[in-house]
C-alpha positions in Angstrom: -15.1 -131.8 14.3 -16.7 -129.1 16.4 -16.6 -125.7 14.8 -17.6 -123.6 17.6 -15.4 -121.1 19.7 -14.8 -121.8 23.8 -12.3 -124.8 23.7 -12.7 -127.2 26.4 -15.8 -125.1 27.9 -17.5 -126.1 24.6 -16.8 -129.7 24.3 -17.4 -130.2 28.2 -20.9 -128.7 27.5 -21.5 -130.7 24.6 -20.1 -134.1 25.8 -20.5 -134.2 29.8 -23.7 -131.8 30.2 -24.3 -127.9 30.7 -23.4 -128.0 34.9 -19.8 -128.9 34.8 -19.2 -126.8 31.5 -20.4 -124.2 33.7 -18.2 -125.0 36.8 -15.0 -125.3 34.8 -15.9 -121.7 33.0 -16.7 -120.0 36.5 -13.0 -121.4 37.7 -11.4 -120.5 34.9 -12.8 -117.1 34.2 -13.0 -116.1 37.6 -9.8 -117.2 39.0 -7.2 -118.8 37.0 -7.4 -116.7 33.9 -7.1 -113.1 36.2 -4.5 -114.7 38.4 -2.4 -115.6 35.6 -2.7 -112.6 33.7 -1.6 -110.8 36.8 1.3 -113.0 37.5 2.7 -112.7 33.6 2.4 -108.7 34.3 3.8 -108.2 37.2 6.5 -110.3 36.1 6.7 -108.1 33.1 6.8 -105.0 35.3 9.8 -106.3 37.4 11.7 -107.0 34.6 11.2 -103.2 33.7 11.6 -101.9 36.6 15.0 -103.3 37.1 16.2 -102.0 33.8 15.9 -98.7 35.1 18.2 -96.8 37.2 16.3 -96.8 40.4 17.3 -97.0 44.0 14.8 -99.6 44.5 11.7 -101.5 43.2 9.1 -100.5 45.2 5.9 -102.7 45.1 3.3 -99.9 44.2 5.4 -98.9 41.2 5.3 -102.3 39.8 1.8 -102.8 40.3 1.2 -99.5 38.9 2.9 -100.7 35.9 1.4 -103.9 35.7 -1.8 -102.1 35.8 -1.1 -99.9 33.0 0.1 -102.5 30.9 -3.2 -104.3 31.1 -5.3 -101.6 30.1 -3.0 -101.1 27.2 -3.5 -104.5 26.5 -7.2 -104.3 26.9 -7.5 -101.4 24.5 -5.6 -103.1 21.8 -7.5 -106.1 22.0 -10.7 -103.9 22.1 -9.7 -102.0 19.1 -8.9 -104.9 16.5 -8.8 -108.7 16.8 -6.3 -108.5 14.0 -4.1 -106.0 16.0 -3.9 -108.4 19.0 -3.0 -111.3 16.6 -0.3 -109.2 15.3 1.2 -108.2 18.9 0.8 -112.2 19.2 2.9 -113.0 16.3 5.4 -110.2 17.0 6.3 -111.3 20.6 6.2 -114.9 19.2 8.8 -114.3 16.8 10.9 -112.2 19.2 10.3 -114.9 22.0 11.7 -117.8 19.7 14.4 -115.7 18.3 15.6 -115.3 21.8 15.5 -119.0 22.6 17.8 -119.9 19.4 20.3 -117.4 20.7 20.2 -119.2 24.0 20.3 -122.4 21.9 23.1 -121.6 19.8 24.8 -120.0 22.8 24.7 -123.4 24.5 25.9 -125.1 21.4 29.1 -123.0 21.1 29.7 -123.7 25.0 29.6 -127.4 24.1 32.1 -127.1 21.3 34.1 -125.8 23.4 34.0 -128.8 25.4 32.2 -127.4 28.6 29.4 -129.5 29.4 28.4 -128.9 33.1 25.9 -131.3 34.6 24.9 -133.3 31.0 27.0 -136.1 31.7 25.6 -136.6 35.2 22.5 -137.9 33.3 20.1 -140.1 35.6 22.4 -139.2 38.4 20.4 -138.5 42.1 16.7 -139.3 40.4 14.1 -138.8 42.8 12.3 -142.0 44.3 9.7 -140.0 45.8 6.2 -141.4 43.9 5.0 -137.6 43.9 8.0 -136.4 42.7 7.0 -137.2 38.8 3.7 -135.4 39.0 5.5 -132.4 40.6 7.6 -132.3 37.9 5.2 -132.6 35.4 3.2 -130.0 37.1 6.0 -127.3 36.2 6.8 -129.0 32.9 3.0 -128.8 31.8 2.6 -125.3 33.3 5.2 -124.2 31.1 4.2 -126.0 27.9 -0.1 -125.4 28.2 -1.6 -123.0 26.0 -1.7 -125.1 22.9 -5.4 -125.5 23.2 -5.7 -121.7 23.4 -6.7 -121.6 19.7 -9.5 -123.9 20.1 -11.4 -120.7 22.0 -11.1 -118.9 19.0 -12.0 -121.4 16.2 -15.1 -118.9 14.8 -12.6 -116.4 13.9 -10.1 -118.9 12.4 -10.1 -119.2 8.4 -10.8 -122.6 7.4 -10.9 -123.9 11.0 -10.8 -127.6 10.0 -7.6 -127.3 8.5 -5.9 -124.7 10.0 -6.6 -125.6 13.6 -5.1 -129.0 13.6 -2.1 -128.1 11.3 -1.5 -124.9 13.6 -1.7 -126.9 16.9 0.7 -129.8 15.8 3.1 -127.6 14.2 3.4 -125.1 17.5 3.6 -128.1 19.7 6.5 -129.4 17.3 8.4 -126.4 17.5 7.7 -125.8 21.3 8.8 -129.4 22.0 12.2 -128.9 20.1 13.0 -125.5 21.3 12.4 -126.2 25.1 14.6 -129.2 25.1 17.3 -127.7 23.7 16.9 -124.5 25.7 17.1 -126.9 29.0 20.3 -128.6 27.2 21.9 -125.3 26.7 21.2 -124.4 30.5 22.6 -127.7 31.8 25.7 -127.1 29.6 26.7 -123.9 30.9 25.1 -124.1 34.7 25.3 -126.7 37.8 21.7 -128.0 39.2 22.3 -126.1 42.3 23.1 -122.7 40.2 19.8 -123.4 38.0 17.8 -124.3 41.4 19.3 -121.0 43.4 19.1 -118.9 40.1 16.2 -116.0 40.5 16.1 -116.3 36.7 18.0 -118.8 35.0 17.8 -117.1 31.3 19.3 -113.9 33.0 22.6 -116.0 34.7 23.0 -117.8 31.1 23.0 -114.7 29.4 25.6 -112.9 32.0 27.9 -115.9 31.5 27.6 -116.5 27.7 26.5 -113.4 26.0 28.7 -110.7 27.6 27.8 -107.3 26.4 24.7 -108.4 24.8 23.4 -110.4 28.1 20.5 -107.3 27.5 18.8 -109.2 25.3 17.4 -111.7 28.2 15.6 -109.5 30.3 14.0 -107.9 27.2 13.4 -111.3 25.9 11.2 -111.9 29.6 9.4 -108.7 28.9 8.3 -109.4 25.8 7.6 -113.0 26.8 5.1 -112.1 29.5 3.7 -109.2 27.6 3.0 -111.5 24.9 1.8 -114.3 27.2 -0.6 -111.7 29.0 -1.8 -110.8 25.5 -2.9 -114.3 24.5 -4.7 -114.7 27.8 -6.7 -112.0 27.0 -7.1 -112.9 23.5 -8.3 -116.5 24.4 -10.2 -115.9 27.8 -12.7 -113.1 26.6 -13.7 -115.7 24.1 -14.4 -117.9 26.9 -16.6 -115.4 28.6 -18.3 -114.3 25.5 -18.9 -118.3 24.6 -20.3 -118.7 28.4 -22.4 -115.4 27.9 -23.8 -116.8 24.7 -24.9 -119.9 26.3 -26.5 -118.1 29.1 -24.0 -119.8 31.5 -22.9 -116.1 32.5 -24.8 -112.6 32.5 -25.9 -112.3 28.4 -24.4 -108.9 28.5 -20.7 -110.3 28.5 -21.7 -111.8 24.8 -22.4 -108.4 23.6 -20.0 -107.2 20.5 -18.6 -103.7 20.0 -20.7 -102.2 17.4 -17.8 -100.9 15.3 -14.6 -103.0 16.1 -16.8 -106.5 16.0 -14.7 -107.4 19.1 -15.8 -108.7 22.6 -15.1 -105.4 24.6 -18.0 -106.2 27.1 -15.7 -109.6 28.0 -12.9 -107.6 28.2 -14.3 -105.6 30.6 -14.7 -108.1 33.2 -11.4 -109.8 32.5 -9.7 -106.2 33.4 -11.9 -105.6 36.5 -10.8 -109.2 37.8 -7.4 -108.9 37.0 -7.0 -105.5 38.6 -8.8 -106.9 41.9 -6.3 -109.8 41.9 -3.3 -107.2 41.8 -4.4 -105.8 45.4 -2.9 -109.1 47.0 0.6 -109.6 47.7 0.8 -113.4 46.4 -1.3 -114.6 43.9 0.9 -117.1 42.4 0.5 -119.2 45.5 -3.0 -119.7 44.2 -2.1 -120.4 40.6 -0.1 -123.7 41.8 -3.1 -124.9 43.8 -5.3 -124.3 40.9 -2.9 -125.8 38.4 -4.2 -129.3 40.1 -7.6 -128.6 39.4 -7.1 -127.7 35.9 -6.0 -131.4 35.4 -9.4 -132.6 36.6 -11.0 -130.6 33.9 -8.3 -131.8 31.2 -9.3 -135.4 32.4 -13.1 -134.2 31.9 -12.7 -132.8 28.7 -10.5 -136.6 27.3 -13.6 -138.0 28.7 -15.9 -136.1 26.5 -13.8 -136.8 23.8 -14.3 -140.4 24.0 -18.0 -140.1 24.4 -18.0 -138.2 21.2 -15.8 -140.8 19.4 -17.6 -143.8 20.9 -21.2 -142.5 21.3 -22.7 -139.0 20.3 -20.6 -138.1 17.2 -18.9 -141.8 16.0 -20.2 -141.1 12.5 -18.6 -137.7 12.2 -15.3 -137.2 11.0 -13.0 -134.2 11.3 -9.9 -133.7 9.1 -7.7 -134.9 12.0 -8.8 -138.5 13.8 -6.4 -139.4 16.6 -5.8 -143.2 17.5 -8.2 -143.8 20.3 -5.1 -144.7 22.8 -3.8 -141.1 22.7 -7.2 -139.7 24.8 -7.2 -142.5 26.6 -3.6 -142.0 27.6 -3.9 -138.2 28.4 -7.1 -139.2 30.4 -5.1 -141.5 32.5 -2.4 -138.8 32.5 -4.7 -136.2 34.0 -6.3 -138.3 36.5 -3.2 -139.0 37.5 -2.0 -135.5 38.0 -5.4 -134.6 40.1 -5.4 -137.6 42.5 -1.6 -137.5 43.3 -1.5 -134.6 45.3 -4.7 -135.8 47.5 -3.7 -139.6 47.6 0.2 -139.2 47.7 1.3 -136.2 49.9 -2.1 -134.7 50.9 -2.3 -131.1 51.9 -5.7 -129.1 53.3 -4.8 -126.4 50.6 -5.6 -128.8 47.7 -8.9 -129.8 49.3 -10.0 -126.7 49.9 -9.5 -125.5 46.2 -10.9 -128.8 45.1 -13.9 -128.2 47.3 -14.4 -124.8 46.8 -13.8 -124.5 43.1 -16.4 -127.3 42.7 -18.8 -126.6 45.2 -19.2 -122.7 45.0 -19.9 -123.6 41.0 -22.6 -126.3 41.7 -24.2 -124.0 44.4 -24.4 -121.0 41.9 -25.5 -123.2 39.2 -28.9 -124.0 40.8 -30.3 -120.9 41.0 -28.8 -118.2 38.6 -28.5 -121.0 35.6 -31.3 -123.8 35.9 -33.6 -121.5 37.8 -32.6 -118.4 35.5 -32.8 -116.2 38.8 -31.4 -112.5 38.0 -29.3 -110.0 39.8 -31.3 -106.8 40.7 -30.9 -103.9 38.5 -29.5 -106.1 35.9 -31.3 -104.8 32.9 -30.9 -101.4 33.7 -26.9 -101.8 34.4 -26.5 -103.7 31.0 -28.7 -101.0 29.2 -25.8 -98.2 30.7 -23.2 -100.7 29.8 -24.3 -100.6 26.4 -24.5 -96.8 25.7 -21.2 -96.7 27.7 -19.3 -99.1 25.5 -21.4 -98.5 22.0 -22.1 -102.6 22.2 -24.8 -104.7 20.8 -25.7 -108.1 20.7 -23.9 -110.5 18.2 -26.8 -111.0 16.0 -27.6 -107.4 15.4 -26.4 -105.9 12.1 -24.7 -102.4 11.9 -26.1 -100.0 9.5 -23.2 -98.0 7.2 -22.7 -94.4 8.7 -21.3 -91.7 6.6 -17.7 -91.1 7.7 -17.1 -87.4 9.0 -17.1 -85.9 12.1 -20.7 -85.9 14.1 -22.3 -83.1 16.2 -22.6 -84.5 19.9 -21.9 -81.5 22.1 -24.3 -79.4 23.6 -24.4 -76.0 25.6 -23.1 -77.8 28.9 -20.2 -79.9 27.2 -19.3 -76.9 25.2 -19.3 -74.6 28.4 -17.4 -77.3 30.1 -14.8 -77.0 27.2 -14.5 -73.5 27.6 -14.1 -73.2 31.2 -11.9 -76.2 31.5 -9.4 -75.1 28.8 -8.9 -72.0 30.6 -8.7 -73.7 34.4 -5.4 -75.5 34.3 -2.7 -76.3 37.1 -1.6 -72.3 37.0 -4.2 -70.9 39.2 -3.1 -73.9 41.6 0.5 -73.6 41.5 1.5 -70.5 40.1 -0.7 -67.1 40.3 2.2 -65.5 41.4 3.5 -64.3 38.3 0.7 -61.4 38.2 1.6 -60.4 41.8 5.2 -60.2 40.9 5.1 -58.2 38.0 2.3 -55.7 39.6 4.1 -55.1 42.9 0.8 -54.5 44.7 -2.5 -56.4 45.9 -4.9 -53.9 44.3 -2.9 -54.1 40.8 -2.6 -57.5 41.0 -6.4 -58.2 41.6 -7.1 -55.3 38.9 -4.8 -57.1 36.3 -6.9 -60.3 37.1 -10.1 -58.8 36.4 -8.7 -57.0 33.2 -7.7 -60.2 32.1 -10.7 -61.5 32.5 -12.4 -58.8 31.0 -9.9 -59.2 27.8 -10.8 -63.0 27.7 -14.4 -61.8 27.4 -13.6 -59.4 24.7 -11.6 -62.2 22.6 -14.6 -64.6 23.4 -17.2 -62.5 22.0 -15.0 -62.0 19.0 -14.3 -65.6 18.5 -18.2 -66.3 19.4 -19.0 -63.9 16.2 -16.8 -65.5 14.0 -18.0 -69.0 14.9 -21.6 -68.4 14.3 -20.9 -66.6 11.2 -18.3 -69.1 9.7 -19.3 -72.8 10.6 -16.1 -74.3 9.7 -13.6 -75.8 12.6 -10.2 -75.1 12.9 -10.4 -71.8 15.1 -8.1 -68.9 14.3 -6.3 -70.7 11.4 -9.6 -71.1 9.5 -10.2 -67.5 10.3 -6.9 -66.3 9.0 -6.7 -68.4 5.9 -10.3 -66.7 4.9 -9.5 -63.3 6.3 -5.8 -62.7 5.3 -4.8 -65.4 3.0 -3.3 -68.9 3.2 0.6 -68.4 3.5 -0.3 -66.8 7.2 -2.7 -69.6 8.2 0.0 -71.9 7.2 2.5 -70.5 9.5 0.4 -70.1 12.1 -0.9 -73.9 12.0 2.5 -75.0 11.8 3.8 -73.0 15.0 0.7 -74.1 16.9 0.5 -78.0 15.7 4.5 -78.5 16.1 5.4 -76.7 19.2 2.9 -74.8 21.4 0.2 -77.8 21.5 2.8 -80.5 22.2 5.1 -78.6 24.2 2.1 -77.5 26.3 0.8 -80.9 26.3 4.1 -82.2 27.9 4.4 -79.5 30.6 0.9 -80.1 31.8 1.5 -83.9 31.8 4.8 -83.6 33.5 3.2 -81.6 36.1 0.4 -84.7 36.5 2.8 -87.1 36.9 5.2 -85.0 39.3 2.3 -84.6 41.7 1.1 -88.2 41.3 4.9 -89.6 42.0 4.9 -87.2 45.1 1.5 -89.3 46.5 3.6 -92.7 46.8 6.2 -93.3 49.5 9.1 -93.6 47.4 12.6 -92.7 48.1 12.7 -90.0 45.3 11.0 -88.9 42.2 13.0 -89.9 39.4 13.1 -88.1 36.1 12.6 -91.6 34.2 9.7 -92.2 36.1 8.1 -88.6 35.8 8.4 -89.3 32.1 7.6 -92.7 32.0 4.1 -91.7 33.7 3.6 -88.6 31.2 3.9 -90.8 28.4 1.4 -93.5 29.5 -0.6 -90.6 30.6 -0.4 -89.4 26.7 -1.1 -92.6 25.3 -4.1 -93.3 27.5 -5.8 -89.7 26.6 -5.2 -90.6 23.1 -6.7 -93.8 23.2 -9.8 -92.3 24.8 -10.0 -89.2 22.2 -9.5 -91.6 19.6 -12.0 -93.9 21.0 -14.9 -91.7 21.3 -15.4 -88.1 21.0 -18.3 -88.3 23.3 -16.2 -90.0 25.9 -13.5 -87.6 25.9 -16.4 -84.8 26.4 -17.5 -87.0 29.5 -13.6 -86.7 30.7 -14.0 -82.8 30.3 -17.4 -82.6 31.9 -16.0 -84.4 35.0 -12.6 -82.9 35.7 -14.1 -79.6 34.6 -16.3 -80.1 37.7 -13.5 -81.0 39.8 -11.3 -78.0 39.1 -14.3 -75.9 40.0 -15.3 -77.8 42.8 -11.8 -77.4 44.4 -11.3 -73.5 43.7 -14.7 -73.1 45.4 -13.3 -74.7 48.3 -10.6 -72.4 48.3 -12.7 -69.5 48.1 -15.0 -70.8 50.9 -12.0 -71.3 52.7 -10.6 -68.0 52.0 -14.1 -66.3 53.2 -14.3 -68.2 56.4 -10.7 -67.1 57.2 -12.0 -63.2 56.4 -15.0 -63.6 58.6 -12.5 -64.5 61.3 -10.9 -61.3 61.0 -7.7 -62.5 59.0 -7.0 -60.4 55.9 -3.2 -60.8 55.4 -2.1 -58.6 52.5 -5.6 -57.6 51.4 -5.6 -54.2 53.4 -2.5 -52.9 51.8 -4.4 -52.0 48.6 -2.2 -50.3 45.9 1.1 -49.8 48.4 4.1 -51.1 46.4 2.7 -50.8 42.8 5.6 -51.2 40.4 6.4 -47.9 38.5 8.5 -50.2 35.7 6.6 -49.5 31.8 6.8 -53.2 31.2 5.7 -54.3 34.7 1.8 -54.1 33.3 2.7 -56.1 30.3 4.2 -58.7 31.9 1.5 -58.8 34.4 -1.1 -59.2 31.8 1.0 -61.8 30.3 0.8 -64.1 33.3 -2.6 -63.3 33.6 -3.9 -63.8 29.9 -1.8 -67.0 29.8 -3.9 -68.1 32.8 -7.3 -67.0 31.0 -6.4 -68.2 27.4 -8.6 -71.0 26.1 -12.1 -69.3 25.7 -11.5 -69.3 21.9 -10.6 -73.4 22.0 -14.4 -74.3 21.3 -14.0 -72.8 17.9 -12.0 -75.4 16.6 -14.7 -77.8 17.1 -17.8 -75.9 15.6 -18.4 -78.8 13.1 -19.1 -80.8 16.5 -21.0 -78.6 18.3 -25.1 -78.9 18.2 -26.6 -75.6 16.9 -23.3 -73.9 17.2 -24.8 -70.2 16.0 -26.5 -70.5 19.4 -24.5 -72.8 21.6 -20.9 -71.2 20.9 -21.7 -67.9 22.1 -23.8 -68.9 25.0 -20.9 -71.2 26.3 -18.0 -68.8 25.7 -19.9 -65.9 27.5 -20.9 -68.2 30.3 -17.7 -70.2 30.6 -15.7 -66.6 30.7 -18.0 -65.3 33.1 -17.8 -68.1 35.5 -13.7 -68.1 35.2 -13.8 -64.1 36.0 -15.3 -64.6 39.1 -13.8 -68.0 40.5 -10.1 -66.6 39.6 -10.5 -63.4 40.9 -11.9 -64.7 44.4 -9.5 -67.6 44.6 -6.7 -65.0 44.2 -8.7 -63.0 47.4 -8.6 -65.9 49.2 -4.7 -66.3 48.3 -4.1 -62.9 49.8 -6.3 -63.3 52.7 -4.6 -66.2 54.0 -0.9 -65.6 52.7 1.9 -62.5 52.4 3.0 -61.2 49.2 6.6 -63.0 50.2 4.6 -66.2 50.9 3.0 -66.5 47.6 6.3 -65.4 45.9 8.3 -67.9 47.3 5.6 -70.8 47.3 6.6 -73.8 44.7 2.9 -74.3 45.0 0.5 -71.6 46.5 -2.6 -73.7 46.5 -0.8 -76.4 48.6 0.5 -73.9 51.0 -3.2 -72.5 51.3 -4.6 -76.0 51.9 -1.9 -77.0 54.6 -2.7 -73.8 56.4 -6.7 -73.6 55.9 -7.7 -76.9 55.2 -6.2 -79.2 57.4 -6.6 -82.8 57.2 -8.4 -82.4 53.9 -5.2 -80.5 52.3 -4.8 -83.7 50.5 -7.5 -82.1 48.0 -5.3 -79.8 46.5 -2.7 -81.8 45.0 -5.2 -84.3 43.8 -6.9 -81.4 42.4 -3.9 -80.2 40.4 -3.7 -84.0 39.1 -7.2 -83.5 37.6 -6.7 -80.1 36.4 -3.4 -81.2 34.7 -5.3 -84.5 33.0 -8.3 -82.2 32.3 -6.1 -79.7 30.5 -4.2 -82.3 28.6 -7.2 -83.7 27.4 -8.6 -80.5 26.1 -5.4 -79.7 24.7 -5.4 -83.3 22.6 -9.0 -82.6 22.0 -8.9 -79.0 20.4 -5.2 -79.5 19.0 -6.1 -82.4 17.0 -9.2 -80.5 14.8 -6.4 -77.7 14.2 -4.4 -80.7 12.1 -7.6 -82.0 10.6 -8.7 -78.7 9.6 -5.3 -77.7 8.0 -4.6 -80.8 6.9 -8.2 -81.0 5.0 -7.1 -77.7 3.5 -3.7 -79.3 2.3 -1.5 -77.1 4.2 -0.8 -80.4 6.0 -0.1 -83.9 4.5 -3.6 -84.9 3.8 -3.7 -88.2 5.6 -3.9 -86.1 8.9 -7.3 -85.4 8.2 -8.8 -88.7 7.7 -11.3 -90.0 10.0 -11.4 -93.5 11.9 -14.1 -95.3 9.9 -15.8 -96.7 13.1 -15.2 -94.4 15.8 -15.7 -91.0 13.4 -12.9 -89.4 14.9 -9.8 -87.8 13.6 -7.4 -90.4 14.5 -4.8 -89.9 11.9 -4.0 -86.4 13.2 -3.7 -87.6 17.0 -1.1 -90.1 15.9 0.6 -86.9 15.0 0.1 -85.1 18.4 1.2 -88.3 20.4 4.7 -88.3 18.4 5.4 -84.9 18.6 4.5 -84.8 22.5 6.8 -87.8 22.9 9.6 -85.9 21.1 9.1 -83.1 23.6 9.2 -84.9 26.1 12.9 -85.9 25.8 14.5 -82.6 26.7 14.7 -81.5 30.2 13.0 -78.3 30.2 10.2 -77.2 27.4 8.5 -74.8 29.9 10.9 -72.1 29.1 10.0 -72.3 25.4 6.5 -71.8 26.0 7.2 -68.6 28.0 9.1 -67.1 24.9 6.3 -68.3 22.4 3.6 -66.3 24.5 4.3 -63.2 22.7 4.4 -64.7 19.3 0.9 -65.9 19.9 0.0 -62.7 20.7 0.6 -61.8 16.9 -1.5 -64.4 15.6 -4.0 -63.3 17.7 -3.8 -59.5 16.4 -3.9 -61.3 13.2 -7.1 -63.0 14.0 -8.5 -59.6 14.8 -7.7 -57.7 11.9 -9.2 -60.7 9.8 -12.5 -60.4 11.7 -12.1 -56.7 11.3 -11.6 -57.2 7.3 -14.8 -59.6 7.5 -17.1 -57.0 9.0 -16.0 -54.3 6.8 -15.5 -55.6 3.8 -15.7 -59.5 2.5 -18.7 -60.3 5.0 -20.1 -57.5 5.7 -23.8 -58.6 4.6 -23.4 -62.0 6.5 -24.8 -61.9 10.2 -24.3 -64.6 12.5 -26.5 -65.0 16.0 -23.8 -62.6 17.7 -22.9 -59.7 16.3 -20.2 -57.5 18.9 -19.7 -53.8 18.7 -16.9 -52.8 16.4 -14.9 -51.2 19.1 -14.5 -54.5 20.7 -12.0 -56.2 17.7 -10.3 -52.9 17.4 -9.2 -53.0 21.4 -8.5 -56.8 21.1 -6.1 -55.7 18.2 -4.5 -53.0 19.6 -4.2 -54.9 23.1 -2.4 -57.9 21.5 -0.2 -55.8 19.4 1.0 -54.1 22.6 1.6 -57.4 23.8 3.6 -58.7 21.1 5.5 -55.2 20.3 6.5 -54.4 24.1 8.8 -56.9 25.0 10.5 -55.9 21.8 10.7 -52.4 22.2 10.6 -51.7 25.8 13.0 -54.5 26.9 14.5 -56.3 23.7 15.9 -59.8 24.5 17.6 -61.8 21.7 15.6 -64.8 22.4 12.2 -62.9 21.3 14.0 -61.8 18.1 15.2 -65.3 17.4 11.6 -66.6 18.0 9.9 -64.3 15.9 12.4 -64.8 13.1 12.2 -68.4 13.0 8.5 -69.1 14.1 7.8 -66.9 10.7 10.7 -67.5 8.8 10.7 -71.4 9.1 7.0 -71.4 8.0 7.7 -69.1 5.2 10.5 -71.3 3.9 8.5 -74.4 4.0 5.3 -72.8 2.5 6.8 -72.3 -0.9 7.7 -75.9 -1.9 5.3 -77.9 -0.3 2.2 -76.2 0.2 2.6 -73.5 -3.2 4.5 -76.3 -5.4 2.7 -79.3 -3.8 5.8 -81.3 -3.5 6.0 -84.5 -1.5 7.9 -86.9 0.3 9.6 -90.0 -1.3 6.8 -93.0 -0.5 4.5 -90.9 0.8 1.6 -92.7 -0.9 3.1 -95.9 0.5 3.2 -94.6 3.6 -0.4 -93.4 3.6 -1.5 -96.7 2.5 0.0 -98.7 5.4 -1.4 -95.8 7.6 -5.0 -96.2 6.4 -4.8 -99.9 7.0 -3.2 -100.1 10.6 -5.1 -96.8 11.9 -8.6 -97.7 9.4 -9.0 -94.3 8.7 -10.4 -92.9 5.5 -10.9 -89.1 4.0 -13.5 -87.5 5.1 -16.5 -85.7 2.5 -15.3 -82.4 0.6 -16.1 -79.5 2.8 -18.0 -76.6 0.8 -16.8 -73.4 2.1 
């Protein structure tokens, strides 16, 4: 009859006036929806934690998991209504299937002659008048939600037919399944057992299903997650509808310009739910609000009677129920509302009724009737639009060319260089350089030399980036300079091993430090890996949503990292001004005489200063790359050289060599000695550093996958771009999958240590390609930067030394195996899959499914 979203709110507004509709929306949006959502998510997290082998179930962990689940559900609903509806369908199927298992289990038990309490029928029925109301409250709460579909009328195909059919079919299924499920419970358990059970279905499963009882807690988790998804799906549409009618700030009716979802409304739901996570018990609030909902339901049926008898008596929908049904529903809900107040009154009910209705009425007059607005509302709405790329629902969106956009200026580019280099290493283990060099003087000299080498490398890459305006970094230069086979082997090693393994090490470091901040009994490995996996998914979501947002994360984390290092430097200067120099005055005493020492020390320092060339992965997304790439590289490396050297001076001014070598985390020890109560800054800085470096790794690594796939050195699907966000989302899925695989082993850090020398081989090849460009293939092409020829020659020789010395001076079988494996496997895969273009079975079908799921399409052909 009324083809408009909003459900009860819309019917109250049209039938009984805007003031009552506003009060209803205020109570549902600001109290009932977020509180219900929190209860569901906390139930989900309790069952999830219970499945894990931990010593206890700390409240903070449950709330952390609930918050993460909330954010993930908001991302799903914000990304696509269709995807959210698929989640609903999937979880509904799982829930119904589990209930059918319980029903079948109960039937089997009854067929075996066990009926437990079923034969007692109506024995011991309560004669208290309020008992029926309380029983109905519980049952109606469990069966509520059938009206949620009315929130989504404007998104349902053929609503006049499908909405009533879906409601009738759904409710009939629920009636049958719920009744038979309770019959099964009562066939297996006594009344006392049901009343005392923390989770009735779990007790049933333990008794009937045996080893398969794990199905029940998994089903509860799916049920609560699915229900939470439904609450978000329906609740956001209520916010959207109320804001569109100007009963809420109009900003919350704005639609995401690409995904066409009410993302602004979802931010309000998420913010309110996170606030409701703080109290220890929100379930009691829902119990009291339940009776207030009965009042609003009564008003809805009253509005329906008014439509039928007065305002819309000549309008007919596809379904027209007998008039007696809304009358009975009106009387039932009035009974449920009045009975707690009349039969067994409690002050809580009076307070909730007065507060829920009174606060709404008090807010309606100034903000809705008189249209007063909050200070700075227009400015905040404008910032919100810019942040979330929103538009009003009436605005049309133009069609953009599906390709990567140039969105990064000099500041962001410099932040990427600095952020890619400064990771957790300078805070945790700068001791590797000191251990290999043996003396303070050589240690500081190695850091400076490593910085100079990094600067030389950055200058060479700056020339290549300004000359060859194509993303892909070292891969692109190898392909153009030394041929496609070597470029393929390089891409295979970086994409399939180095990037995901490095990402996992950073995220595990992030999770280790995050877990230590909470008062738990231990730091179980599964918890650290769970947090690392969640952080990975969040970073993929950020990078997939917007390149600009990901670059903002890079800038923010880089600023935090540099600020923390400046605190350490200032702390060291203060200590030195007080006359304490610790090991600084020992100079070069104790310098190691072993030939491989310098190589090992340089390995550690160069690993800590590597990353300056990552900007070349993003050439096609940098504004004015011929100018900004060289400037960002030089500025970023100079900042790193100064900051790293002074940071090590500060460490050595406070600690002895032995203390640095034995410290698990050097910066933490420094903070405890110098910063006092402010020492908490250091672990927080490590957390931010790891998160920022992980974001940079995803940011850069995906562009390598994109470039390799565009050149058909990887499956072409991984070069496809998200049609709305214009990000390489298909490449990000590969990064995420590989990183999750690398999360399984107990130690991937040792693998990275051995891969460092293989990376030196590829770097040598890049500088050899640069020499070929300068002397042969591109000798007449000039970029904005042209370094002296001696620099790439020195960089070539340096990297050859770093590659050959472990094999020649102190050979280990691990290096030989990695060199043979890294190069040999790449060569073996190149011939069939790249040279002869063989494909996997069902590849085209999988690509089609991938395109539909991720909404990606091929980029325009790149002209070299």
